[in-house]
Residue frames relative to the residue before (quaternion, step in Angstrom):
aa qw qx qy qz dx dy dz
M 1.0000 0.0000 0.0000 0.0000 0.00 0.00 0.00
A 0.4729 -0.6745 0.4903 0.2846 3.55 -0.86 0.94
K 0.6648 -0.5515 0.3363 0.3752 3.54 -1.17 0.64
N 0.8081 0.2193 -0.0918 0.5390 3.60 0.87 -0.94
E 0.2742 0.7909 -0.5121 0.1926 3.58 1.13 0.56
Y 0.7837 0.1760 -0.0889 0.5891 3.58 1.06 -0.77
E 0.4310 -0.6905 0.5147 0.2694 3.56 -1.01 0.81
V 0.7777 0.1714 -0.0890 0.5982 3.57 1.14 -0.64
V 0.4149 -0.6985 0.5275 0.2484 3.55 -0.90 0.93
P 0.5251 -0.6331 0.4486 0.3496 3.63 -0.87 0.83
G 0.7844 0.2972 -0.2396 0.4889 3.53 -0.90 1.00
E 0.4894 0.6645 -0.4409 0.3530 3.60 1.24 -0.03
A 0.4383 -0.6926 0.5131 0.2549 3.57 -1.06 0.80
V 0.1337 -0.8574 0.4924 0.0674 3.56 0.45 1.26
G 0.6283 0.5490 -0.3451 0.4298 3.59 1.03 -0.68
V 0.6686 0.4895 -0.2938 0.4764 3.57 0.94 -0.90
V 0.6534 0.5124 -0.3135 0.4606 3.58 0.96 -0.87
A 0.6496 0.5066 -0.3179 0.4693 3.59 0.99 -0.82
A 0.6503 0.5159 -0.3171 0.4588 3.59 0.94 -0.87
Q 0.6633 0.4954 -0.2986 0.4747 3.57 0.98 -0.83
S 0.6648 0.5277 -0.3039 0.4327 3.58 0.93 -0.92
I 0.7155 0.4065 -0.2458 0.5123 3.59 1.06 -0.72
G 0.6807 0.5250 -0.2941 0.4177 3.58 0.95 -0.87
E 0.6393 0.5537 -0.3381 0.4127 3.60 0.97 -0.79
P 0.7081 0.3921 -0.2876 0.5120 3.65 0.79 -0.81
G 0.5776 0.6036 -0.3764 0.4005 3.59 1.15 -0.55
T 0.6506 0.5183 -0.3207 0.4530 3.58 1.07 -0.71
Q 0.6874 0.4785 -0.2805 0.4689 3.58 1.18 -0.43
M 0.5110 0.6600 -0.4203 0.3557 3.56 1.23 -0.17
V 0.5030 -0.6396 0.4882 0.3156 3.55 -1.07 0.68
L 0.3565 -0.7386 0.5331 0.2077 3.56 -0.81 1.02
R 0.4146 0.6789 -0.5004 0.3420 3.51 0.14 1.27
T 0.3096 -0.6959 0.6105 0.2171 3.53 -1.35 0.35
F 0.4749 -0.6971 0.4604 0.2766 3.56 -0.84 0.97
H 0.0867 -0.7827 0.6158 0.0280 3.56 -0.90 1.00
S 0.0501 -0.8007 0.5968 0.0136 3.58 -1.02 0.73
A 0.0641 0.8227 -0.5588 0.0830 3.58 0.75 1.03
G 0.8104 0.2426 -0.1943 0.4966 3.54 -0.85 0.98
I 0.6208 0.5166 -0.3543 0.4713 3.58 1.26 -0.08
A 0.4136 -0.7275 0.4932 0.2377 3.59 -0.88 0.95
S 0.5519 0.5512 -0.4424 0.4426 3.56 0.54 1.18
V 0.6212 -0.5550 0.3951 0.3872 3.55 -1.28 0.15
V 0.3886 -0.6942 0.5587 0.2342 3.54 -1.26 0.55
T 0.0389 0.8012 -0.5952 0.0477 3.57 -0.94 0.86
T 0.5438 -0.6140 0.4640 0.3347 3.57 -1.25 0.47
K 0.1023 -0.7983 0.5927 0.0301 3.55 -0.99 0.89
G 0.7945 0.3826 -0.2255 0.4143 3.53 -1.37 0.04
L 0.8393 -0.2081 0.1542 0.4780 3.53 -1.25 -0.57
P 0.6090 0.5476 -0.3803 0.4296 3.67 0.94 -0.64
R 0.6557 0.5003 -0.3128 0.4710 3.60 1.02 -0.73
I 0.6301 0.5195 -0.3404 0.4661 3.61 1.00 -0.75
I 0.6442 0.5088 -0.3178 0.4744 3.59 0.95 -0.85
E 0.6316 0.5456 -0.3192 0.4489 3.56 1.02 -0.85
I 0.6821 0.4883 -0.2860 0.4631 3.59 0.99 -0.83
V 0.7395 0.4207 -0.2521 0.4610 3.60 0.69 -1.05
D 0.6381 0.4943 -0.3363 0.4852 3.60 1.21 -0.35
A 0.3248 -0.7792 0.4782 0.2421 3.59 1.34 -0.10
R 0.0529 0.8170 -0.5675 0.0873 3.56 0.75 1.08
K 0.5372 -0.6577 0.4281 0.3092 3.56 -0.92 0.91
R 0.7917 0.0484 -0.0091 0.6090 3.56 1.12 -0.63
P 0.3984 -0.7158 0.5085 0.2650 3.63 -0.68 0.97
K 0.6177 -0.5692 0.3920 0.3753 3.55 -1.16 0.59
F 0.7859 0.1022 -0.0458 0.6081 3.57 1.03 -0.82
P 0.0966 -0.8106 0.5759 0.0440 3.64 0.12 1.22
I 0.0425 -0.7941 0.6062 0.0045 3.56 -1.02 0.82
M 0.1535 -0.7621 0.6193 0.1098 3.54 -1.33 0.34
H 0.1544 -0.7126 0.6685 0.1467 3.52 -1.34 0.46
I 0.1112 -0.8153 0.5682 0.0092 3.56 -0.62 1.17
W 0.1145 -0.7770 0.6170 0.0500 3.55 -0.68 1.12
L 0.3556 -0.7646 0.5152 0.1536 3.52 -1.11 0.76
Q 0.6647 -0.5057 0.3615 0.4144 3.54 -1.25 0.28
K 0.6554 -0.5652 0.3415 0.3666 3.56 -1.10 0.75
S 0.6512 0.5586 -0.3223 0.4002 3.59 1.01 -0.77
I 0.8004 0.2691 -0.1342 0.5186 3.62 1.11 -0.53
E 0.4587 0.7356 -0.4327 0.2476 3.60 1.19 -0.20
K 0.7336 0.3731 -0.2396 0.5150 3.62 1.18 -0.37
N 0.5597 0.5680 -0.3853 0.4644 3.56 1.35 0.18
Y 0.3339 -0.7963 0.4674 0.1896 3.57 -0.17 1.30
E 0.6469 0.5292 -0.3316 0.4375 3.60 0.94 -0.81
K 0.6523 0.4967 -0.3129 0.4794 3.59 0.98 -0.80
V 0.6433 0.5204 -0.3162 0.4641 3.56 1.02 -0.84
R 0.6448 0.5245 -0.3182 0.4560 3.57 1.02 -0.80
E 0.6057 0.5473 -0.3510 0.4587 3.60 1.08 -0.68
I 0.6658 0.4780 -0.2986 0.4890 3.58 1.00 -0.83
W 0.6081 0.5610 -0.3501 0.4392 3.59 1.04 -0.77
R 0.6535 0.5140 -0.3167 0.4565 3.61 0.99 -0.82
K 0.6643 0.4904 -0.3054 0.4742 3.59 1.14 -0.54
V 0.6700 0.5232 -0.2869 0.4417 3.56 1.23 -0.45
E 0.7330 0.4410 -0.2642 0.4455 3.60 0.64 -1.08
E 0.4060 -0.7212 0.5138 0.2261 3.56 -0.84 1.02
V 0.0420 -0.7790 0.6256 -0.0040 3.56 -0.88 1.00
K 0.2105 -0.7848 0.5737 0.1035 3.57 -0.70 1.11
I 0.6707 -0.4973 0.3628 0.4138 3.55 -1.24 0.43
S 0.6346 0.5519 -0.3305 0.4285 3.59 0.99 -0.80
S 0.6268 0.5624 -0.3356 0.4221 3.61 1.16 -0.53
I 0.7577 0.3504 -0.2019 0.5122 3.60 1.14 -0.52
V 0.5613 0.5842 -0.3840 0.4429 3.57 1.32 0.26
K 0.3563 -0.7263 0.5504 0.2064 3.57 -0.87 1.00
S 0.7552 -0.1720 0.1381 0.6172 3.57 0.99 -0.89
F 0.1325 -0.7871 0.5947 0.0958 3.57 -1.27 0.20
D 0.2369 -0.7378 0.6173 0.1360 3.53 -1.26 0.60
E 0.0512 -0.8169 0.5745 0.0018 3.56 -0.76 1.01
D 0.1631 -0.7452 0.6426 0.0717 3.51 -1.10 0.88
L 0.2355 -0.8282 0.4931 0.1245 3.56 -0.02 1.31
R 0.6549 0.4975 -0.3213 0.4695 3.58 1.05 -0.66
G 0.7274 0.4147 -0.2351 0.4936 3.55 0.92 -0.89
G 0.3940 -0.7531 0.4518 0.2711 3.58 1.26 -0.29
S 0.5598 0.5852 -0.4105 0.4190 3.58 0.97 0.81
L 0.1095 -0.7709 0.6265 0.0330 3.54 -1.19 0.72
V 0.1233 -0.7888 0.6007 0.0428 3.58 -0.75 1.09
L 0.1808 -0.7966 0.5735 0.0615 3.56 -0.67 1.17
H 0.1581 -0.7600 0.6252 0.0810 3.56 -0.85 1.04
L 0.2541 -0.8246 0.4921 0.1149 3.56 -0.20 1.31
D 0.4600 -0.6639 0.5253 0.2677 3.53 -1.22 0.67
K 0.4237 -0.7413 0.4641 0.2357 3.56 -0.52 1.18
E 0.6668 0.5048 -0.3039 0.4562 3.58 0.95 -0.87
K 0.6549 0.5020 -0.3167 0.4678 3.58 0.98 -0.79
L 0.6202 0.5341 -0.3437 0.4603 3.58 1.03 -0.73
A 0.6633 0.4967 -0.2995 0.4729 3.56 0.98 -0.86
F 0.6419 0.5399 -0.3259 0.4362 3.59 0.99 -0.85
Y 0.7574 0.3433 -0.1968 0.5194 3.58 0.92 -0.87
E 0.3955 -0.7626 0.4384 0.2643 3.57 1.37 0.16
V 0.4983 0.5909 -0.4694 0.4269 3.55 0.79 1.11
T 0.3109 -0.7382 0.5689 0.1866 3.57 -1.30 0.24
G 0.6833 -0.4668 0.3631 0.4282 3.52 -1.35 0.16
K 0.6093 0.5592 -0.3470 0.4424 3.57 1.09 -0.67
T 0.6355 0.5263 -0.3246 0.4624 3.57 1.07 -0.79
V 0.6356 0.5283 -0.3200 0.4631 3.57 1.00 -0.87
A 0.6674 0.5079 -0.3018 0.4533 3.58 0.91 -0.93
S 0.6711 0.4984 -0.3047 0.4565 3.58 0.95 -0.84
R 0.6398 0.5170 -0.3315 0.4621 3.58 1.04 -0.73
L 0.6847 0.4741 -0.2876 0.4729 3.58 0.92 -0.89
G 0.6050 0.5960 -0.3445 0.4001 3.56 1.12 -0.65
K 0.5999 0.5755 -0.3535 0.4289 3.59 1.25 -0.35
R 0.5723 0.5888 -0.3846 0.4218 3.58 1.24 -0.30
E 0.4224 -0.6973 0.5214 0.2521 3.56 -1.10 0.71
G 0.7776 0.3767 -0.2631 0.4292 3.54 -1.19 0.58
I 0.7341 0.3332 -0.2340 0.5434 3.59 1.24 0.14
E 0.2497 -0.7284 0.6178 0.1594 3.53 -1.33 0.43
V 0.1617 -0.8230 0.5431 0.0385 3.58 -0.60 1.15
T 0.0252 -0.7866 0.6166 -0.0216 3.54 -0.97 0.97
Q 0.2814 -0.7458 0.5785 0.1730 3.57 -0.92 0.92
I 0.2806 -0.7828 0.5362 0.1449 3.60 -0.51 1.21
D 0.7542 -0.1598 0.1026 0.6286 3.58 0.97 -0.92
S 0.7838 -0.3646 0.2233 0.4504 3.57 -1.31 -0.10
E 0.7885 0.2776 -0.1407 0.5305 3.61 1.15 -0.52
T 0.6988 0.4132 -0.2670 0.5193 3.61 1.23 0.25
V 0.0153 -0.7860 0.6168 -0.0387 3.55 -0.85 1.04
K 0.1854 -0.7878 0.5812 0.0850 3.57 -0.92 0.97
V 0.1430 -0.7782 0.6095 0.0501 3.53 -0.97 0.98
K 0.0835 -0.8001 0.5940 0.0026 3.57 -0.81 1.05
A 0.3749 -0.7284 0.5307 0.2172 3.58 -0.83 1.04
K 0.3698 -0.7296 0.5332 0.2158 3.58 -0.93 0.89
G 0.7922 0.3077 -0.2296 0.4743 3.54 -1.15 0.61
K 0.5754 -0.5663 0.4559 0.3747 3.53 -1.35 -0.08
N 0.0168 0.8075 -0.5851 0.0729 3.52 -0.50 1.25
T 0.5037 -0.6292 0.4969 0.3217 3.57 -1.24 0.48
T 0.6806 -0.4747 0.3643 0.4228 3.52 -1.32 0.26
Q 0.6646 0.5144 -0.3004 0.4511 3.57 0.98 -0.88
S 0.6728 0.4885 -0.3031 0.4658 3.59 0.92 -0.87
N 0.6240 0.5245 -0.3424 0.4672 3.60 1.07 -0.67
R 0.6392 0.5236 -0.3274 0.4583 3.57 0.98 -0.83
T 0.6452 0.5128 -0.3132 0.4719 3.58 0.97 -0.86
L 0.6434 0.5299 -0.3120 0.4559 3.58 0.98 -0.87
F 0.6884 0.4861 -0.2873 0.4553 3.60 0.87 -0.94
V 0.6213 0.5247 -0.3408 0.4718 3.61 1.06 -0.71
N 0.6551 0.5065 -0.3086 0.4681 3.58 0.99 -0.82
I 0.6260 0.5318 -0.3371 0.4601 3.58 1.05 -0.71
L 0.6692 0.4941 -0.3001 0.4669 3.59 0.91 -0.88
N 0.7160 0.4159 -0.2465 0.5036 3.61 1.14 -0.60
T 0.3936 0.7244 -0.4761 0.3060 3.58 1.25 0.23
N 0.4408 -0.6739 0.5274 0.2709 3.56 -1.00 0.89
F 0.2485 -0.8098 0.5198 0.1111 3.54 -0.51 1.22
V 0.7650 -0.0942 0.0765 0.6324 3.57 0.84 -0.98
G 0.6836 0.4910 -0.3515 0.4100 3.56 -1.26 0.30
I 0.5791 -0.5841 0.4624 0.3311 3.52 -1.41 -0.11
K 0.5102 -0.6686 0.4531 0.2956 3.53 -0.84 1.00
G 0.7662 0.3509 -0.2757 0.4623 3.55 -0.94 0.94
I 0.6765 0.4334 -0.2926 0.5187 3.60 1.19 -0.41
T 0.1693 -0.8536 0.4896 0.0551 3.54 0.03 1.36
K 0.8043 0.0624 -0.0151 0.5907 3.58 1.13 -0.52
A 0.0032 -0.7864 0.6175 -0.0155 3.55 -1.07 0.79
T 0.0730 -0.7945 0.6025 0.0181 3.56 -0.97 0.87
I 0.3634 -0.7088 0.5629 0.2206 3.55 -1.12 0.74
Q 0.0244 -0.7965 0.6037 -0.0227 3.55 -0.84 1.03
Q 0.2806 -0.7582 0.5721 0.1380 3.54 -1.28 0.40
D 0.3172 -0.7554 0.5414 0.1886 3.57 -0.91 0.89
D 0.7546 -0.4132 0.2693 0.4328 3.58 -1.32 0.02
S 0.6709 0.5020 -0.3007 0.4556 3.59 1.13 -0.58
G 0.5750 -0.6044 0.3752 0.4042 3.58 1.26 -0.13
A 0.5283 0.6274 -0.4097 0.3993 3.58 1.28 -0.01
F 0.3568 -0.7308 0.5458 0.2018 3.54 -1.04 0.84
Y 0.0209 0.7625 -0.6466 -0.0084 3.54 -1.22 0.60
I 0.3978 -0.7266 0.5230 0.2007 3.56 -1.25 0.46
T 0.1384 -0.7637 0.6274 0.0628 3.54 -0.95 0.98
T 0.1107 -0.8326 0.5426 0.0111 3.58 -0.82 0.98
S 0.3066 -0.6455 0.6520 0.2533 3.50 -1.38 0.36
G 0.7093 0.3086 -0.2721 0.5724 3.54 -0.49 1.22
S 0.1428 -0.8091 0.5687 0.0389 3.54 -1.09 0.67
N 0.1593 0.7513 -0.6289 0.1210 3.54 -1.05 0.88
L 0.1583 -0.8512 0.4954 0.0705 3.55 0.44 1.28
T 0.6503 0.5655 -0.3299 0.3854 3.57 0.85 -0.98
E 0.7289 0.4152 -0.2436 0.4869 3.59 0.86 -0.94
V 0.6147 0.5425 -0.3566 0.4480 3.61 1.04 -0.65
M 0.6289 0.5580 -0.3337 0.4264 3.59 1.01 -0.77
E 0.6700 0.5173 -0.2957 0.4428 3.59 1.15 -0.57
I 0.5413 0.6189 -0.4080 0.3968 3.60 1.26 -0.20
E 0.4482 -0.6952 0.4955 0.2651 3.57 -0.83 0.99
G 0.7438 0.3644 -0.2945 0.4767 3.57 -0.87 0.99
V 0.6102 0.5350 -0.3487 0.4688 3.58 1.26 -0.33
D 0.3646 -0.7014 0.5677 0.2299 3.57 -0.99 0.87
K 0.2471 -0.8330 0.4769 0.1328 3.58 -0.02 1.28
W 0.6677 0.4594 -0.3093 0.4975 3.60 1.25 -0.23
H 0.7035 0.3682 -0.2534 0.5525 3.55 1.28 0.23
L 0.3957 0.6838 -0.5000 0.3547 3.55 0.72 1.18
F 0.1305 -0.7822 0.6039 0.0801 3.56 -1.16 0.60
S 0.0491 0.7624 -0.6445 0.0300 3.56 -1.11 0.78
N 0.3612 -0.7331 0.5284 0.2299 3.59 -1.02 0.73
D 0.5069 0.6093 -0.4258 0.4364 3.57 1.32 0.26
T 0.3458 -0.7932 0.4651 0.1870 3.58 -0.17 1.32
F 0.6971 0.4797 -0.2881 0.4482 3.59 0.85 -0.93
E 0.6342 0.5153 -0.3367 0.4678 3.58 1.06 -0.65
V 0.6209 0.5254 -0.3312 0.4783 3.58 1.06 -0.74
M 0.6419 0.5242 -0.3241 0.4563 3.59 0.99 -0.82
R 0.6710 0.4945 -0.3014 0.4630 3.59 0.95 -0.86
A 0.7250 0.4464 -0.2484 0.4620 3.59 0.98 -0.80
Y 0.8384 0.2048 -0.0564 0.5019 3.59 0.87 -0.95
G 0.6137 -0.5683 0.3594 0.4138 3.61 1.18 -0.25
I 0.7074 -0.5034 0.3187 0.3803 3.53 -1.36 0.31
E 0.6164 0.5484 -0.3615 0.4342 3.62 1.03 -0.66
A 0.6415 0.5061 -0.3206 0.4790 3.59 1.02 -0.76
A 0.6328 0.5242 -0.3289 0.4654 3.59 1.03 -0.77
R 0.6219 0.5356 -0.3290 0.4671 3.57 1.05 -0.78
N 0.6658 0.5000 -0.3016 0.4644 3.59 0.94 -0.85
I 0.6327 0.5278 -0.3333 0.4582 3.59 1.03 -0.76
I 0.6298 0.5322 -0.3345 0.4563 3.60 0.97 -0.84
A 0.6916 0.4751 -0.2789 0.4672 3.58 0.84 -0.99
L 0.6687 0.5121 -0.3001 0.4479 3.58 0.91 -0.93
E 0.6764 0.4931 -0.2966 0.4598 3.58 0.90 -0.92
L 0.6411 0.5151 -0.3309 0.4628 3.61 0.96 -0.79
M 0.6587 0.5073 -0.3070 0.4631 3.58 0.94 -0.88
D 0.6682 0.5103 -0.3060 0.4467 3.59 0.90 -0.90
V 0.6635 0.5047 -0.3139 0.4545 3.60 0.90 -0.89
I 0.6757 0.4899 -0.2960 0.4645 3.58 0.89 -0.91
R 0.6558 0.5143 -0.3083 0.4588 3.57 0.99 -0.84
E 0.6631 0.5151 -0.3084 0.4472 3.59 0.96 -0.83
E 0.6615 0.4832 -0.3051 0.4857 3.59 1.18 -0.49
G 0.5833 -0.6290 0.3518 0.3746 3.59 1.28 0.07
F 0.5831 0.5656 -0.3813 0.4412 3.59 1.21 0.38
T 0.2477 -0.7485 0.5951 0.1556 3.54 -1.30 0.37
V 0.0242 0.7788 -0.6238 0.0616 3.56 -0.79 1.09
G 0.5173 -0.6565 0.4548 0.3075 3.57 -0.89 0.91
F 0.5327 -0.6617 0.4195 0.3199 3.57 -0.91 0.88
R 0.5820 0.5999 -0.3892 0.3872 3.62 1.08 -0.59
H 0.6353 0.5135 -0.3337 0.4705 3.60 1.11 -0.61
I 0.6531 0.5085 -0.3058 0.4704 3.56 0.98 -0.88
S 0.6768 0.5010 -0.3028 0.4463 3.57 0.88 -0.93
L 0.6037 0.5539 -0.3612 0.4453 3.61 1.10 -0.61
V 0.6404 0.5094 -0.3160 0.4801 3.58 1.02 -0.81
A 0.6643 0.5070 -0.3009 0.4595 3.59 0.92 -0.94
D 0.6548 0.5082 -0.3097 0.4659 3.58 1.00 -0.81
A 0.6519 0.5187 -0.3176 0.4529 3.59 0.97 -0.85
M 0.6796 0.4970 -0.2881 0.4563 3.58 1.08 -0.69
T 0.8123 0.3152 -0.1188 0.4762 3.60 1.09 -0.62
F 0.4949 0.7130 -0.4279 0.2522 3.63 1.15 -0.28
T 0.6230 0.5430 -0.3504 0.4408 3.63 1.19 -0.32
G 0.5934 -0.5742 0.3703 0.4255 3.60 1.26 -0.18
A 0.7288 0.2683 -0.2053 0.5956 3.57 1.32 0.05
V 0.4998 -0.6385 0.4886 0.3220 3.57 -1.19 0.50
R 0.0426 -0.8019 0.5955 -0.0213 3.56 -0.72 1.14
S 0.4793 -0.6457 0.5047 0.3141 3.56 -1.14 0.57
I 0.5686 -0.5935 0.4410 0.3604 3.56 -1.26 0.28
G 0.6480 0.5952 -0.3021 0.3668 3.60 1.09 -0.70
R 0.8155 -0.3122 0.2031 0.4430 3.53 -1.36 -0.35
H 0.6785 0.4561 -0.3016 0.4905 3.59 1.19 -0.34
G 0.7368 0.3706 -0.2179 0.5217 3.58 1.26 0.12
V 0.8631 0.0544 -0.0143 0.5019 3.55 -0.79 -1.11
S 0.7247 0.4431 -0.2651 0.4563 3.61 0.72 -1.01
G 0.7252 0.4507 -0.2499 0.4566 3.57 0.99 -0.75
E 0.7092 0.4368 -0.2573 0.4900 3.59 1.27 -0.14
K 0.3349 0.7467 -0.5087 0.2673 3.60 1.20 0.41
E 0.5664 -0.6163 0.4262 0.3432 3.56 -1.13 0.61
S 0.6753 0.5132 -0.2954 0.4398 3.56 1.03 -0.77
V 0.4524 -0.6825 0.5092 0.2651 3.58 -0.90 0.97
L 0.6727 0.5049 -0.2981 0.4513 3.58 0.89 -0.95
A 0.6423 0.5221 -0.3261 0.4566 3.61 1.02 -0.78
R 0.6482 0.5002 -0.3175 0.4784 3.59 1.00 -0.78
A 0.6869 0.4912 -0.2829 0.4548 3.56 0.93 -0.92
A 0.6248 0.5578 -0.3395 0.4281 3.59 1.13 -0.61
Y 0.6619 0.5211 -0.3132 0.4385 3.59 1.15 -0.51
E 0.7471 -0.2607 0.2281 0.5673 3.59 0.49 -1.20
E 0.8183 0.2525 -0.1929 0.4790 3.56 -1.35 0.32
T 0.0079 0.8656 -0.5000 0.0278 3.57 0.91 0.99
V 0.6890 0.4930 -0.2921 0.4438 3.58 0.77 -1.05
K 0.6425 0.5370 -0.3306 0.4354 3.58 0.94 -0.87
H 0.6891 0.4831 -0.2937 0.4534 3.60 0.85 -0.93
F 0.6636 0.4876 -0.3167 0.4708 3.60 0.94 -0.79
T 0.6396 0.5263 -0.3274 0.4546 3.59 0.99 -0.78
N 0.6751 0.4856 -0.2939 0.4712 3.59 0.88 -0.95
A 0.6498 0.5241 -0.3216 0.4468 3.58 0.98 -0.83
S 0.6735 0.4828 -0.3014 0.4717 3.59 0.98 -0.77
V 0.6442 0.5261 -0.3232 0.4514 3.59 1.00 -0.79
F 0.7795 0.3348 -0.1690 0.5017 3.60 0.89 -0.94
G 0.4644 -0.7250 0.4218 0.2841 3.60 1.25 0.17
E 0.2073 0.8010 -0.5335 0.1753 3.59 0.91 0.86
K 0.2407 -0.7481 0.6017 0.1429 3.55 -1.22 0.59
D 0.2373 -0.7538 0.5965 0.1404 3.56 -1.11 0.70
T 0.2629 -0.8057 0.5168 0.1208 3.59 -0.50 1.19
L 0.3706 -0.7748 0.4560 0.2332 3.61 1.30 0.07
N 0.3256 0.7622 -0.4984 0.2542 3.56 0.82 1.00
G 0.6823 0.5116 -0.2824 0.4393 3.58 1.21 -0.43
V 0.6879 -0.4916 0.3648 0.3900 3.52 -1.38 -0.16
A 0.7065 0.4935 -0.2893 0.4167 3.59 0.64 -1.13
E 0.6903 0.4948 -0.2977 0.4359 3.57 0.85 -0.92
N 0.6517 0.5070 -0.3162 0.4671 3.61 1.08 -0.67
I 0.6165 0.5279 -0.3412 0.4741 3.56 1.10 -0.66
M 0.6387 0.5550 -0.3261 0.4216 3.58 0.98 -0.84
I 0.7689 0.3367 -0.1929 0.5081 3.60 0.96 -0.77
G 0.5448 -0.6619 0.3767 0.3509 3.59 1.27 0.15
K 0.4737 0.6625 -0.4457 0.3716 3.55 1.17 0.52
Q 0.5793 -0.5959 0.4240 0.3599 3.56 -1.13 0.66
I 0.3663 -0.7421 0.5213 0.2083 3.56 -0.89 0.97
C 0.4830 -0.6730 0.4836 0.2828 3.55 -1.20 0.55
L 0.5237 0.5751 -0.4517 0.4370 3.55 0.68 1.18
G 0.7988 0.2517 -0.1894 0.5125 3.57 -1.15 0.50
T 0.8199 -0.1170 0.1139 0.5488 3.58 -0.80 -1.01
G 0.5775 0.6023 -0.3742 0.4047 3.58 1.22 -0.37
V 0.5278 0.6267 -0.4121 0.3987 3.59 1.24 -0.22
V 0.7048 0.4548 -0.2465 0.4855 3.55 1.06 -0.83
K 0.0559 -0.7832 0.6192 0.0073 3.56 -0.85 0.99
L 0.2010 -0.8069 0.5504 0.0748 3.57 -0.67 1.14
A 0.0784 -0.7700 0.6319 0.0395 3.54 -1.17 0.69
V 0.1618 -0.7873 0.5910 0.0680 3.57 -0.95 0.87
R 0.4187 -0.7066 0.5117 0.2520 3.56 -0.85 0.96
R 0.6101 -0.5955 0.3821 0.3566 3.57 -1.12 0.71
E 0.6506 0.5203 -0.3259 0.4470 3.59 0.98 -0.81
D 0.6417 0.5077 -0.3267 0.4730 3.55 1.15 -0.59
L 0.5966 0.5667 -0.3630 0.4372 3.56 1.14 -0.57
K 0.6369 0.5436 -0.3254 0.4393 3.57 1.05 -0.76
K 0.6452 0.5380 -0.3217 0.4367 3.55 1.16 -0.62
I 0.5931 0.5711 -0.3648 0.4347 3.54 1.24 -0.45
K 0.2814 -0.7814 0.5383 0.1427 3.54 -0.59 1.16
P 0.4879 -0.6577 0.4776 0.3182 3.58 -0.90 0.81
K 0.5381 -0.6377 0.4449 0.3253 3.54 -1.03 0.74
E 0.4237 -0.7137 0.5022 0.2429 3.54 -0.82 1.02
E 0.4351 -0.7012 0.5058 0.2514 3.50 -0.98 0.93
């Protein structure tokens, strides 16, 4: 056999090697979350907290981000890119209001709009009034170019009016819900792209000018919903590699890909812990060896489960040879050959 004919030797304990390869540098990582206060860029989780977030298959990352690339025809046109940026970043009514006066008993709210903010987002008081006018239960009147009055319909209590006014101030005015911040950046080739805090692949893909096949999100479940399980598997592997590399460590991709495959091969993203891969093993003893021992033994006895002892953990528990390494090879000797073996002379 050639030296590099096989990447893995038959019978090698690839799971243990992968766990060791990732776990050893993981223990040396600094337990911190990256902060960038005052920096004009997005905030994201780094280091060991991000690795835990990935392998635990959190439904939503603490700091979801997106990278949005645009179609070739407009990627170097800053004005076109800026138009798309305005459609992406979420802007709430409270962001464009300088001050407001509320009459909770009378059920009225007067919004004094910020002239500079209106100019920045290229909207007018009339636009604000028309957007708010689509809400039910209120009557909107534009007093002047920078003042809009909102009146609650019907007889409402002071508390219900307060709740209504808070919801109005938190109304999404322009942009995509969930994307709290977006910045325009430029790569070495001169092409512009958009980086966001917050992720919403489905709605971003519908914006004209966005290259929907060239989007990135660190939200694994959102990627799975938008592009499928194979894309989610790639995101898991890519994110793990990037985090480990940024901490100054080197781990072979075959170990990372094994973890990503184990989390996604069933067609859904599963965590590594007791609620995922480890907790869903076929072997009762293997499940009990990880966590919640009493629960697994109790359920197995109630439902009459059988353990065929095909895995590693369960065989170690009962002292049986595991089917790895030299345990892969099973020898058999014919009876006629046994007769030929001479007993050792004393």
